[in-house]
C-alpha positions as CSV (number, residue, x, y, z in Angstrom):
1,G,137.2,39.5,27.8
2,A,133.6,38.4,28.3
3,P,131.4,40.5,30.6
4,T,131.0,39.3,34.2
5,F,127.7,38.1,35.6
6,T,127.5,41.4,37.6
7,Q,127.9,43.4,34.4
8,V,125.3,41.4,32.5
9,R,122.9,41.6,35.4
10,A,123.4,45.4,35.7
11,A,122.8,45.8,31.9
12,F,119.6,43.7,32.2
13,L,118.2,45.7,35.1
14,A,118.8,49.0,33.2
15,E,117.3,47.6,30.0
16,Q,114.2,46.5,31.9
17,G,113.8,49.9,33.6
18,V,114.0,48.5,37.1
19,A,113.6,51.4,39.6
20,A,115.2,49.5,42.5
21,V,116.4,46.0,43.5
22,L,115.2,44.8,46.9
23,Q,117.5,42.4,48.8
24,S,117.1,40.6,52.1
25,G,119.5,41.8,54.7
26,G,120.2,38.3,55.8
27,G,118.6,35.1,57.1
28,N,114.9,34.4,57.7
29,S,114.6,36.1,61.1
30,T,117.1,38.8,62.1
31,M,115.0,40.9,64.5
32,G,115.6,44.0,62.5
33,T,119.2,43.4,61.8
34,I,120.3,44.3,58.3
35,F,123.6,42.9,57.0
36,T,125.1,45.1,54.3
37,G,127.1,44.2,51.3
38,A,128.6,45.6,48.1
39,A,125.8,46.6,45.8
40,G,127.6,48.0,42.7
41,S,130.3,50.2,41.4
42,R,130.6,53.9,40.9
43,D,133.1,53.4,38.1
44,P,132.3,55.7,35.2
45,Q,133.2,52.8,32.9
46,N,130.1,51.0,34.3
47,P,127.3,53.5,34.1
48,T,124.4,51.0,34.3
49,R,123.8,51.1,38.0
50,T,120.4,50.4,39.6
51,L,119.5,51.4,43.1
52,T,119.8,48.5,45.6
53,L,117.8,48.5,48.9
54,L,118.5,46.1,51.7
55,L,115.6,45.3,54.0
56,A,115.3,43.5,57.3
57,A,114.5,39.8,56.6
58,E,111.1,40.1,58.2
59,H,110.1,43.0,56.0
60,Y,111.5,41.4,52.8
61,N,109.8,38.1,53.6
62,R,106.5,39.8,54.1
63,I,106.7,41.4,50.7
64,A,107.6,38.0,49.2
65,R,104.6,36.3,50.8
66,I,102.2,39.0,49.5
67,L,103.6,38.7,46.0
68,E,103.3,34.9,46.1
69,K,99.6,35.3,46.8
70,G,99.3,37.3,43.6
71,Q,98.8,40.7,45.2
72,A,100.6,43.8,44.0
73,V,102.9,45.6,46.3
74,R,103.4,49.3,45.9
75,M,106.5,50.9,47.4
76,E,107.9,54.3,47.7
77,A,111.6,54.9,48.5
78,N,113.2,58.2,49.5
79,V,116.9,57.7,49.2
80,K,119.5,60.4,49.8
81,N,123.2,59.4,49.4
82,A,126.2,61.7,49.4
83,F,129.6,60.8,48.1
84,H,132.5,62.9,49.2
85,D,135.1,62.9,46.5
86,Q,137.0,66.0,47.3
87,D,139.9,64.1,48.9
88,L,140.3,60.5,47.7
89,N,143.4,59.9,49.9
90,A,143.2,57.4,52.7
91,F,145.7,57.1,55.6
92,N,147.1,54.8,58.2
93,V,147.9,55.8,61.7
94,L,151.3,54.7,63.1
95,A,153.0,55.2,66.4
96,E,155.9,53.5,68.2
97,I,157.8,53.1,71.4
98,P,161.5,53.0,70.6
99,G,163.5,49.9,71.7
100,T,166.1,50.3,74.5
101,D,168.7,47.6,73.5
102,P,171.4,49.1,71.2
103,Q,171.7,45.7,69.6
104,L,168.0,45.1,69.0
105,R,166.3,48.5,68.9
106,D,166.3,48.4,65.0
107,E,164.2,45.3,65.1
108,L,160.5,45.6,65.1
109,V,157.4,44.1,66.8
110,M,154.1,45.3,65.5
111,L,150.5,45.2,66.7
112,G,147.5,46.5,64.7
113,A,143.9,46.6,63.7
114,H,141.8,48.3,61.0
115,F,139.7,51.4,61.8
116,D,137.6,51.7,58.7
117,S,134.1,50.1,58.8
118,W,130.9,49.5,56.9
119,H,128.3,52.2,56.8
120,A,125.2,50.6,58.3
121,G,126.3,51.0,62.0
122,T,129.2,52.9,63.6
123,G,131.8,50.1,63.2
124,A,132.0,49.4,67.0
125,T,132.7,45.7,66.8
126,D,134.3,45.8,63.3
127,N,136.7,47.2,64.1
128,A,136.7,50.1,66.6
129,A,136.9,47.3,69.2
130,G,140.2,46.0,67.8
131,S,141.6,49.4,67.3
132,A,140.8,50.4,70.9
133,V,142.3,47.2,72.2
134,M,145.5,47.8,70.4
135,M,145.7,51.4,71.6
136,E,145.1,50.3,75.2
137,A,147.7,47.6,74.9
138,L,150.2,50.2,73.8
139,R,149.1,52.5,76.7
140,I,149.6,49.7,79.1
141,L,153.1,49.0,77.9
142,K,154.0,52.7,78.1
143,A,152.4,53.2,81.5
144,T,154.4,50.3,83.0
145,G,157.7,52.0,82.2
146,L,159.2,48.6,81.6
147,P,162.0,48.6,79.0
148,M,161.4,46.9,75.7
149,R,164.5,45.8,73.8
150,R,163.0,46.0,70.3
151,T,161.0,48.9,68.9
152,V,157.2,48.4,69.2
153,R,155.0,49.9,66.6
154,I,151.2,50.1,66.3
155,G,149.5,50.3,62.9
156,L,145.8,51.3,62.6
157,W,144.9,50.5,59.0
158,T,142.5,52.1,56.6
159,G,140.9,50.3,53.7
160,E,140.7,46.8,55.2
161,E,137.1,46.4,54.1
162,N,138.1,47.2,50.5
163,G,140.8,44.5,50.4
164,L,143.4,45.2,53.1
165,L,144.5,48.3,51.2
166,G,146.1,50.2,54.1
167,S,148.1,47.3,55.5
168,R,149.1,46.1,52.1
169,A,150.4,49.5,51.1
170,Y,152.4,49.8,54.4
171,V,153.9,46.3,53.9
172,R,154.7,47.0,50.3
173,T,156.5,50.3,51.0
174,T,158.3,49.1,54.2
175,F,159.1,45.4,53.7
176,G,158.1,44.0,50.2
177,S,155.2,43.0,48.0
178,P,152.5,41.0,49.8
179,T,151.1,39.8,46.5
180,D,154.3,38.9,44.6
181,S,156.4,36.2,46.3
182,T,159.2,36.7,43.7
183,A,159.7,40.4,44.2
184,P,162.8,41.5,46.2
185,V,162.2,42.6,49.8
186,K,163.6,45.6,51.6
187,P,166.3,45.7,54.3
188,A,163.7,46.2,57.0
189,Y,162.4,42.8,56.1
190,D,165.1,41.0,58.0
191,R,164.7,43.2,61.1
192,F,161.0,42.3,61.6
193,S,160.0,40.0,64.4
194,G,156.2,39.7,64.2
195,Y,152.8,41.3,63.9
196,F,149.7,40.7,66.1
197,N,146.2,41.5,64.9
198,V,142.7,41.8,66.5
199,D,139.7,41.9,64.2
200,N,136.9,39.5,65.4
201,G,134.6,41.8,67.4
202,T,134.4,42.4,71.1
203,G,134.8,38.8,72.3
204,K,137.4,37.6,74.7
205,I,140.7,36.3,73.3
206,R,140.8,32.6,73.7
207,G,144.0,31.9,71.7
208,V,145.9,32.5,68.5
209,Y,145.9,31.2,64.9
210,L,149.4,30.1,63.9
211,Q,149.0,30.6,60.2
212,G,150.9,27.3,59.6
213,N,153.9,28.6,61.6
214,T,154.0,25.6,64.0
215,A,157.4,26.5,65.3
216,V,155.9,29.4,67.2
217,G,153.3,27.2,68.9
218,P,155.3,26.3,72.0
219,I,156.3,29.9,72.5
220,F,152.7,31.2,72.4
221,T,151.5,28.3,74.6
222,E,154.0,29.4,77.3
223,W,153.0,33.1,76.9
224,M,149.4,32.2,77.4
225,R,150.0,30.2,80.6
226,P,149.3,33.1,83.0
227,F,146.0,33.6,81.2
228,N,144.9,29.9,81.2
229,A,142.7,30.3,84.2
230,L,140.9,33.2,82.4
231,G,140.2,31.0,79.4
232,T,143.0,32.0,77.1
233,W,144.9,28.9,76.0
234,A,144.0,27.7,72.5
235,I,146.3,27.1,69.6
236,N,145.0,26.7,66.1
237,A,147.8,25.7,63.7
238,G,145.7,26.7,60.6
239,N,145.1,29.8,58.7
240,T,142.4,32.4,59.3
241,G,141.7,34.9,56.6
242,G,140.0,38.2,55.8
243,T,142.1,40.7,57.8
244,D,145.3,42.6,58.0
245,H,147.7,39.9,59.3
246,L,147.5,38.4,55.8
247,S,149.4,41.4,54.4
248,F,152.4,40.4,56.5
249,D,151.9,36.7,56.1
250,G,151.7,37.2,52.3
251,V,155.2,38.6,52.1
252,G,156.6,35.8,54.4
253,L,156.6,37.9,57.6
254,P,155.2,36.4,60.8
255,G,151.6,37.7,61.3
256,W,148.9,36.4,63.6
257,Q,145.3,36.9,64.4
258,F,143.9,36.1,67.8
259,I,141.0,33.7,68.4
260,Q,138.0,35.4,70.0
261,D,134.6,34.5,71.4
262,E,131.8,35.0,68.9
263,V,129.6,37.2,71.0
264,E,127.0,38.0,68.2
265,Y,129.8,38.9,65.7
266,G,128.6,36.6,62.9
267,S,125.0,36.5,63.9
268,R,124.2,40.1,64.8
269,T,126.9,42.8,64.4
270,H,129.3,42.0,61.6
271,H,128.7,44.5,58.7
272,S,125.2,45.3,60.0
273,N,123.2,48.2,61.4
274,M,123.7,46.6,64.9
275,D,127.4,47.2,64.8
276,V,127.2,49.9,67.4
277,F,128.7,50.8,70.8
278,D,125.9,49.1,72.8
279,R,127.1,45.7,71.5
280,L,130.6,46.0,73.0
281,V,131.7,44.0,76.1
282,A,134.1,46.2,78.0
283,D,135.5,43.5,80.3
284,D,136.4,41.3,77.4
285,M,138.1,44.2,75.7
286,K,140.1,44.9,78.8
287,H,141.2,41.3,78.9
288,N,142.2,41.4,75.3
289,A,144.3,44.5,75.7
290,T,146.1,42.8,78.6
291,V,146.8,39.6,76.5
292,V,148.1,41.7,73.6
293,A,150.3,43.8,75.8
294,A,151.8,40.6,77.3
295,F,152.5,39.1,73.8
296,V,154.0,42.3,72.5
297,Y,156.2,42.8,75.6
298,L,157.5,39.2,75.5
299,A,158.1,39.4,71.7
300,A,160.0,42.6,72.2
301,N,162.3,41.2,74.9
302,R,163.1,37.7,73.8
303,D,166.7,37.1,72.7
304,A,165.8,36.0,69.2
305,K,163.2,37.2,66.7
306,L,160.0,35.0,66.5
307,P,160.3,32.0,64.1
308,R,159.3,32.4,60.5
309,K,157.8,30.0,58.0
310,A,160.3,28.9,55.3
311,V,159.7,31.5,52.6
312,P,162.9,32.4,50.8
313,R,163.1,36.0,49.7
314,V,165.8,38.1,48.0
315,V,166.8,41.3,49.8
316,Q,167.2,44.4,47.6
């Protein structure tokens, strides 16, 4: 097929002998925040790669203003990158609390979050926060000693930032294809109740996105009632994208992402050099772990599995 714009651009930069491409790290005034993005491919089939440097907006804009005045700008860059290709295997982390009801313990309730992150910061809000919340929720459930009729399983996913790779691989091998609605599903598909995901930073949980599964709305509304006074009550019937609940939703399994307060997520920490421990809000994360634990406990103990959207699938 015809080359893509990215391929044409890369070939042009190589042909012109460009030493480096400078890009603004976002916005007009970011107070030193640099938002990172994909800059190219290491694919041997695409050898024409030019170094890309991301600058804080204030630094980038200063260079642009000087150039607009017709003055030359001389820059030196000392870039040291290391790629570790010795082991190209990634991994998910799974753990579970077995169900106690002989009739329901083969059914499954899941909670999860991705633990991979972009390189500019340490991945604190995206998504160590979500992973920590889910681990704490599971700790709460285990510490209470309360029986849960269904098995509860946590999944901490790799490769989310590369395209939900970890959760998609897990869903594909355990339940069925998340990208092919005509493919047969596996026996575990019918024993699945629901999956809960956290991946919007450190902010307090305010509610849940239903992913178009309106039948579950009244159930979640009731489950949030004890948290209403703390500000958790919202229901959004629509879809929210970009994270691991979509791997489950894509195969017709119930999967939900919680609604959270912004708390600088889009404006400061998401995929940036400010995604560090200092930006976390501990009290909000404690609240979130409590909400998730309640949702998982109630899902594990209700008489019926959680409602599904009407997506007919053929079981292998």
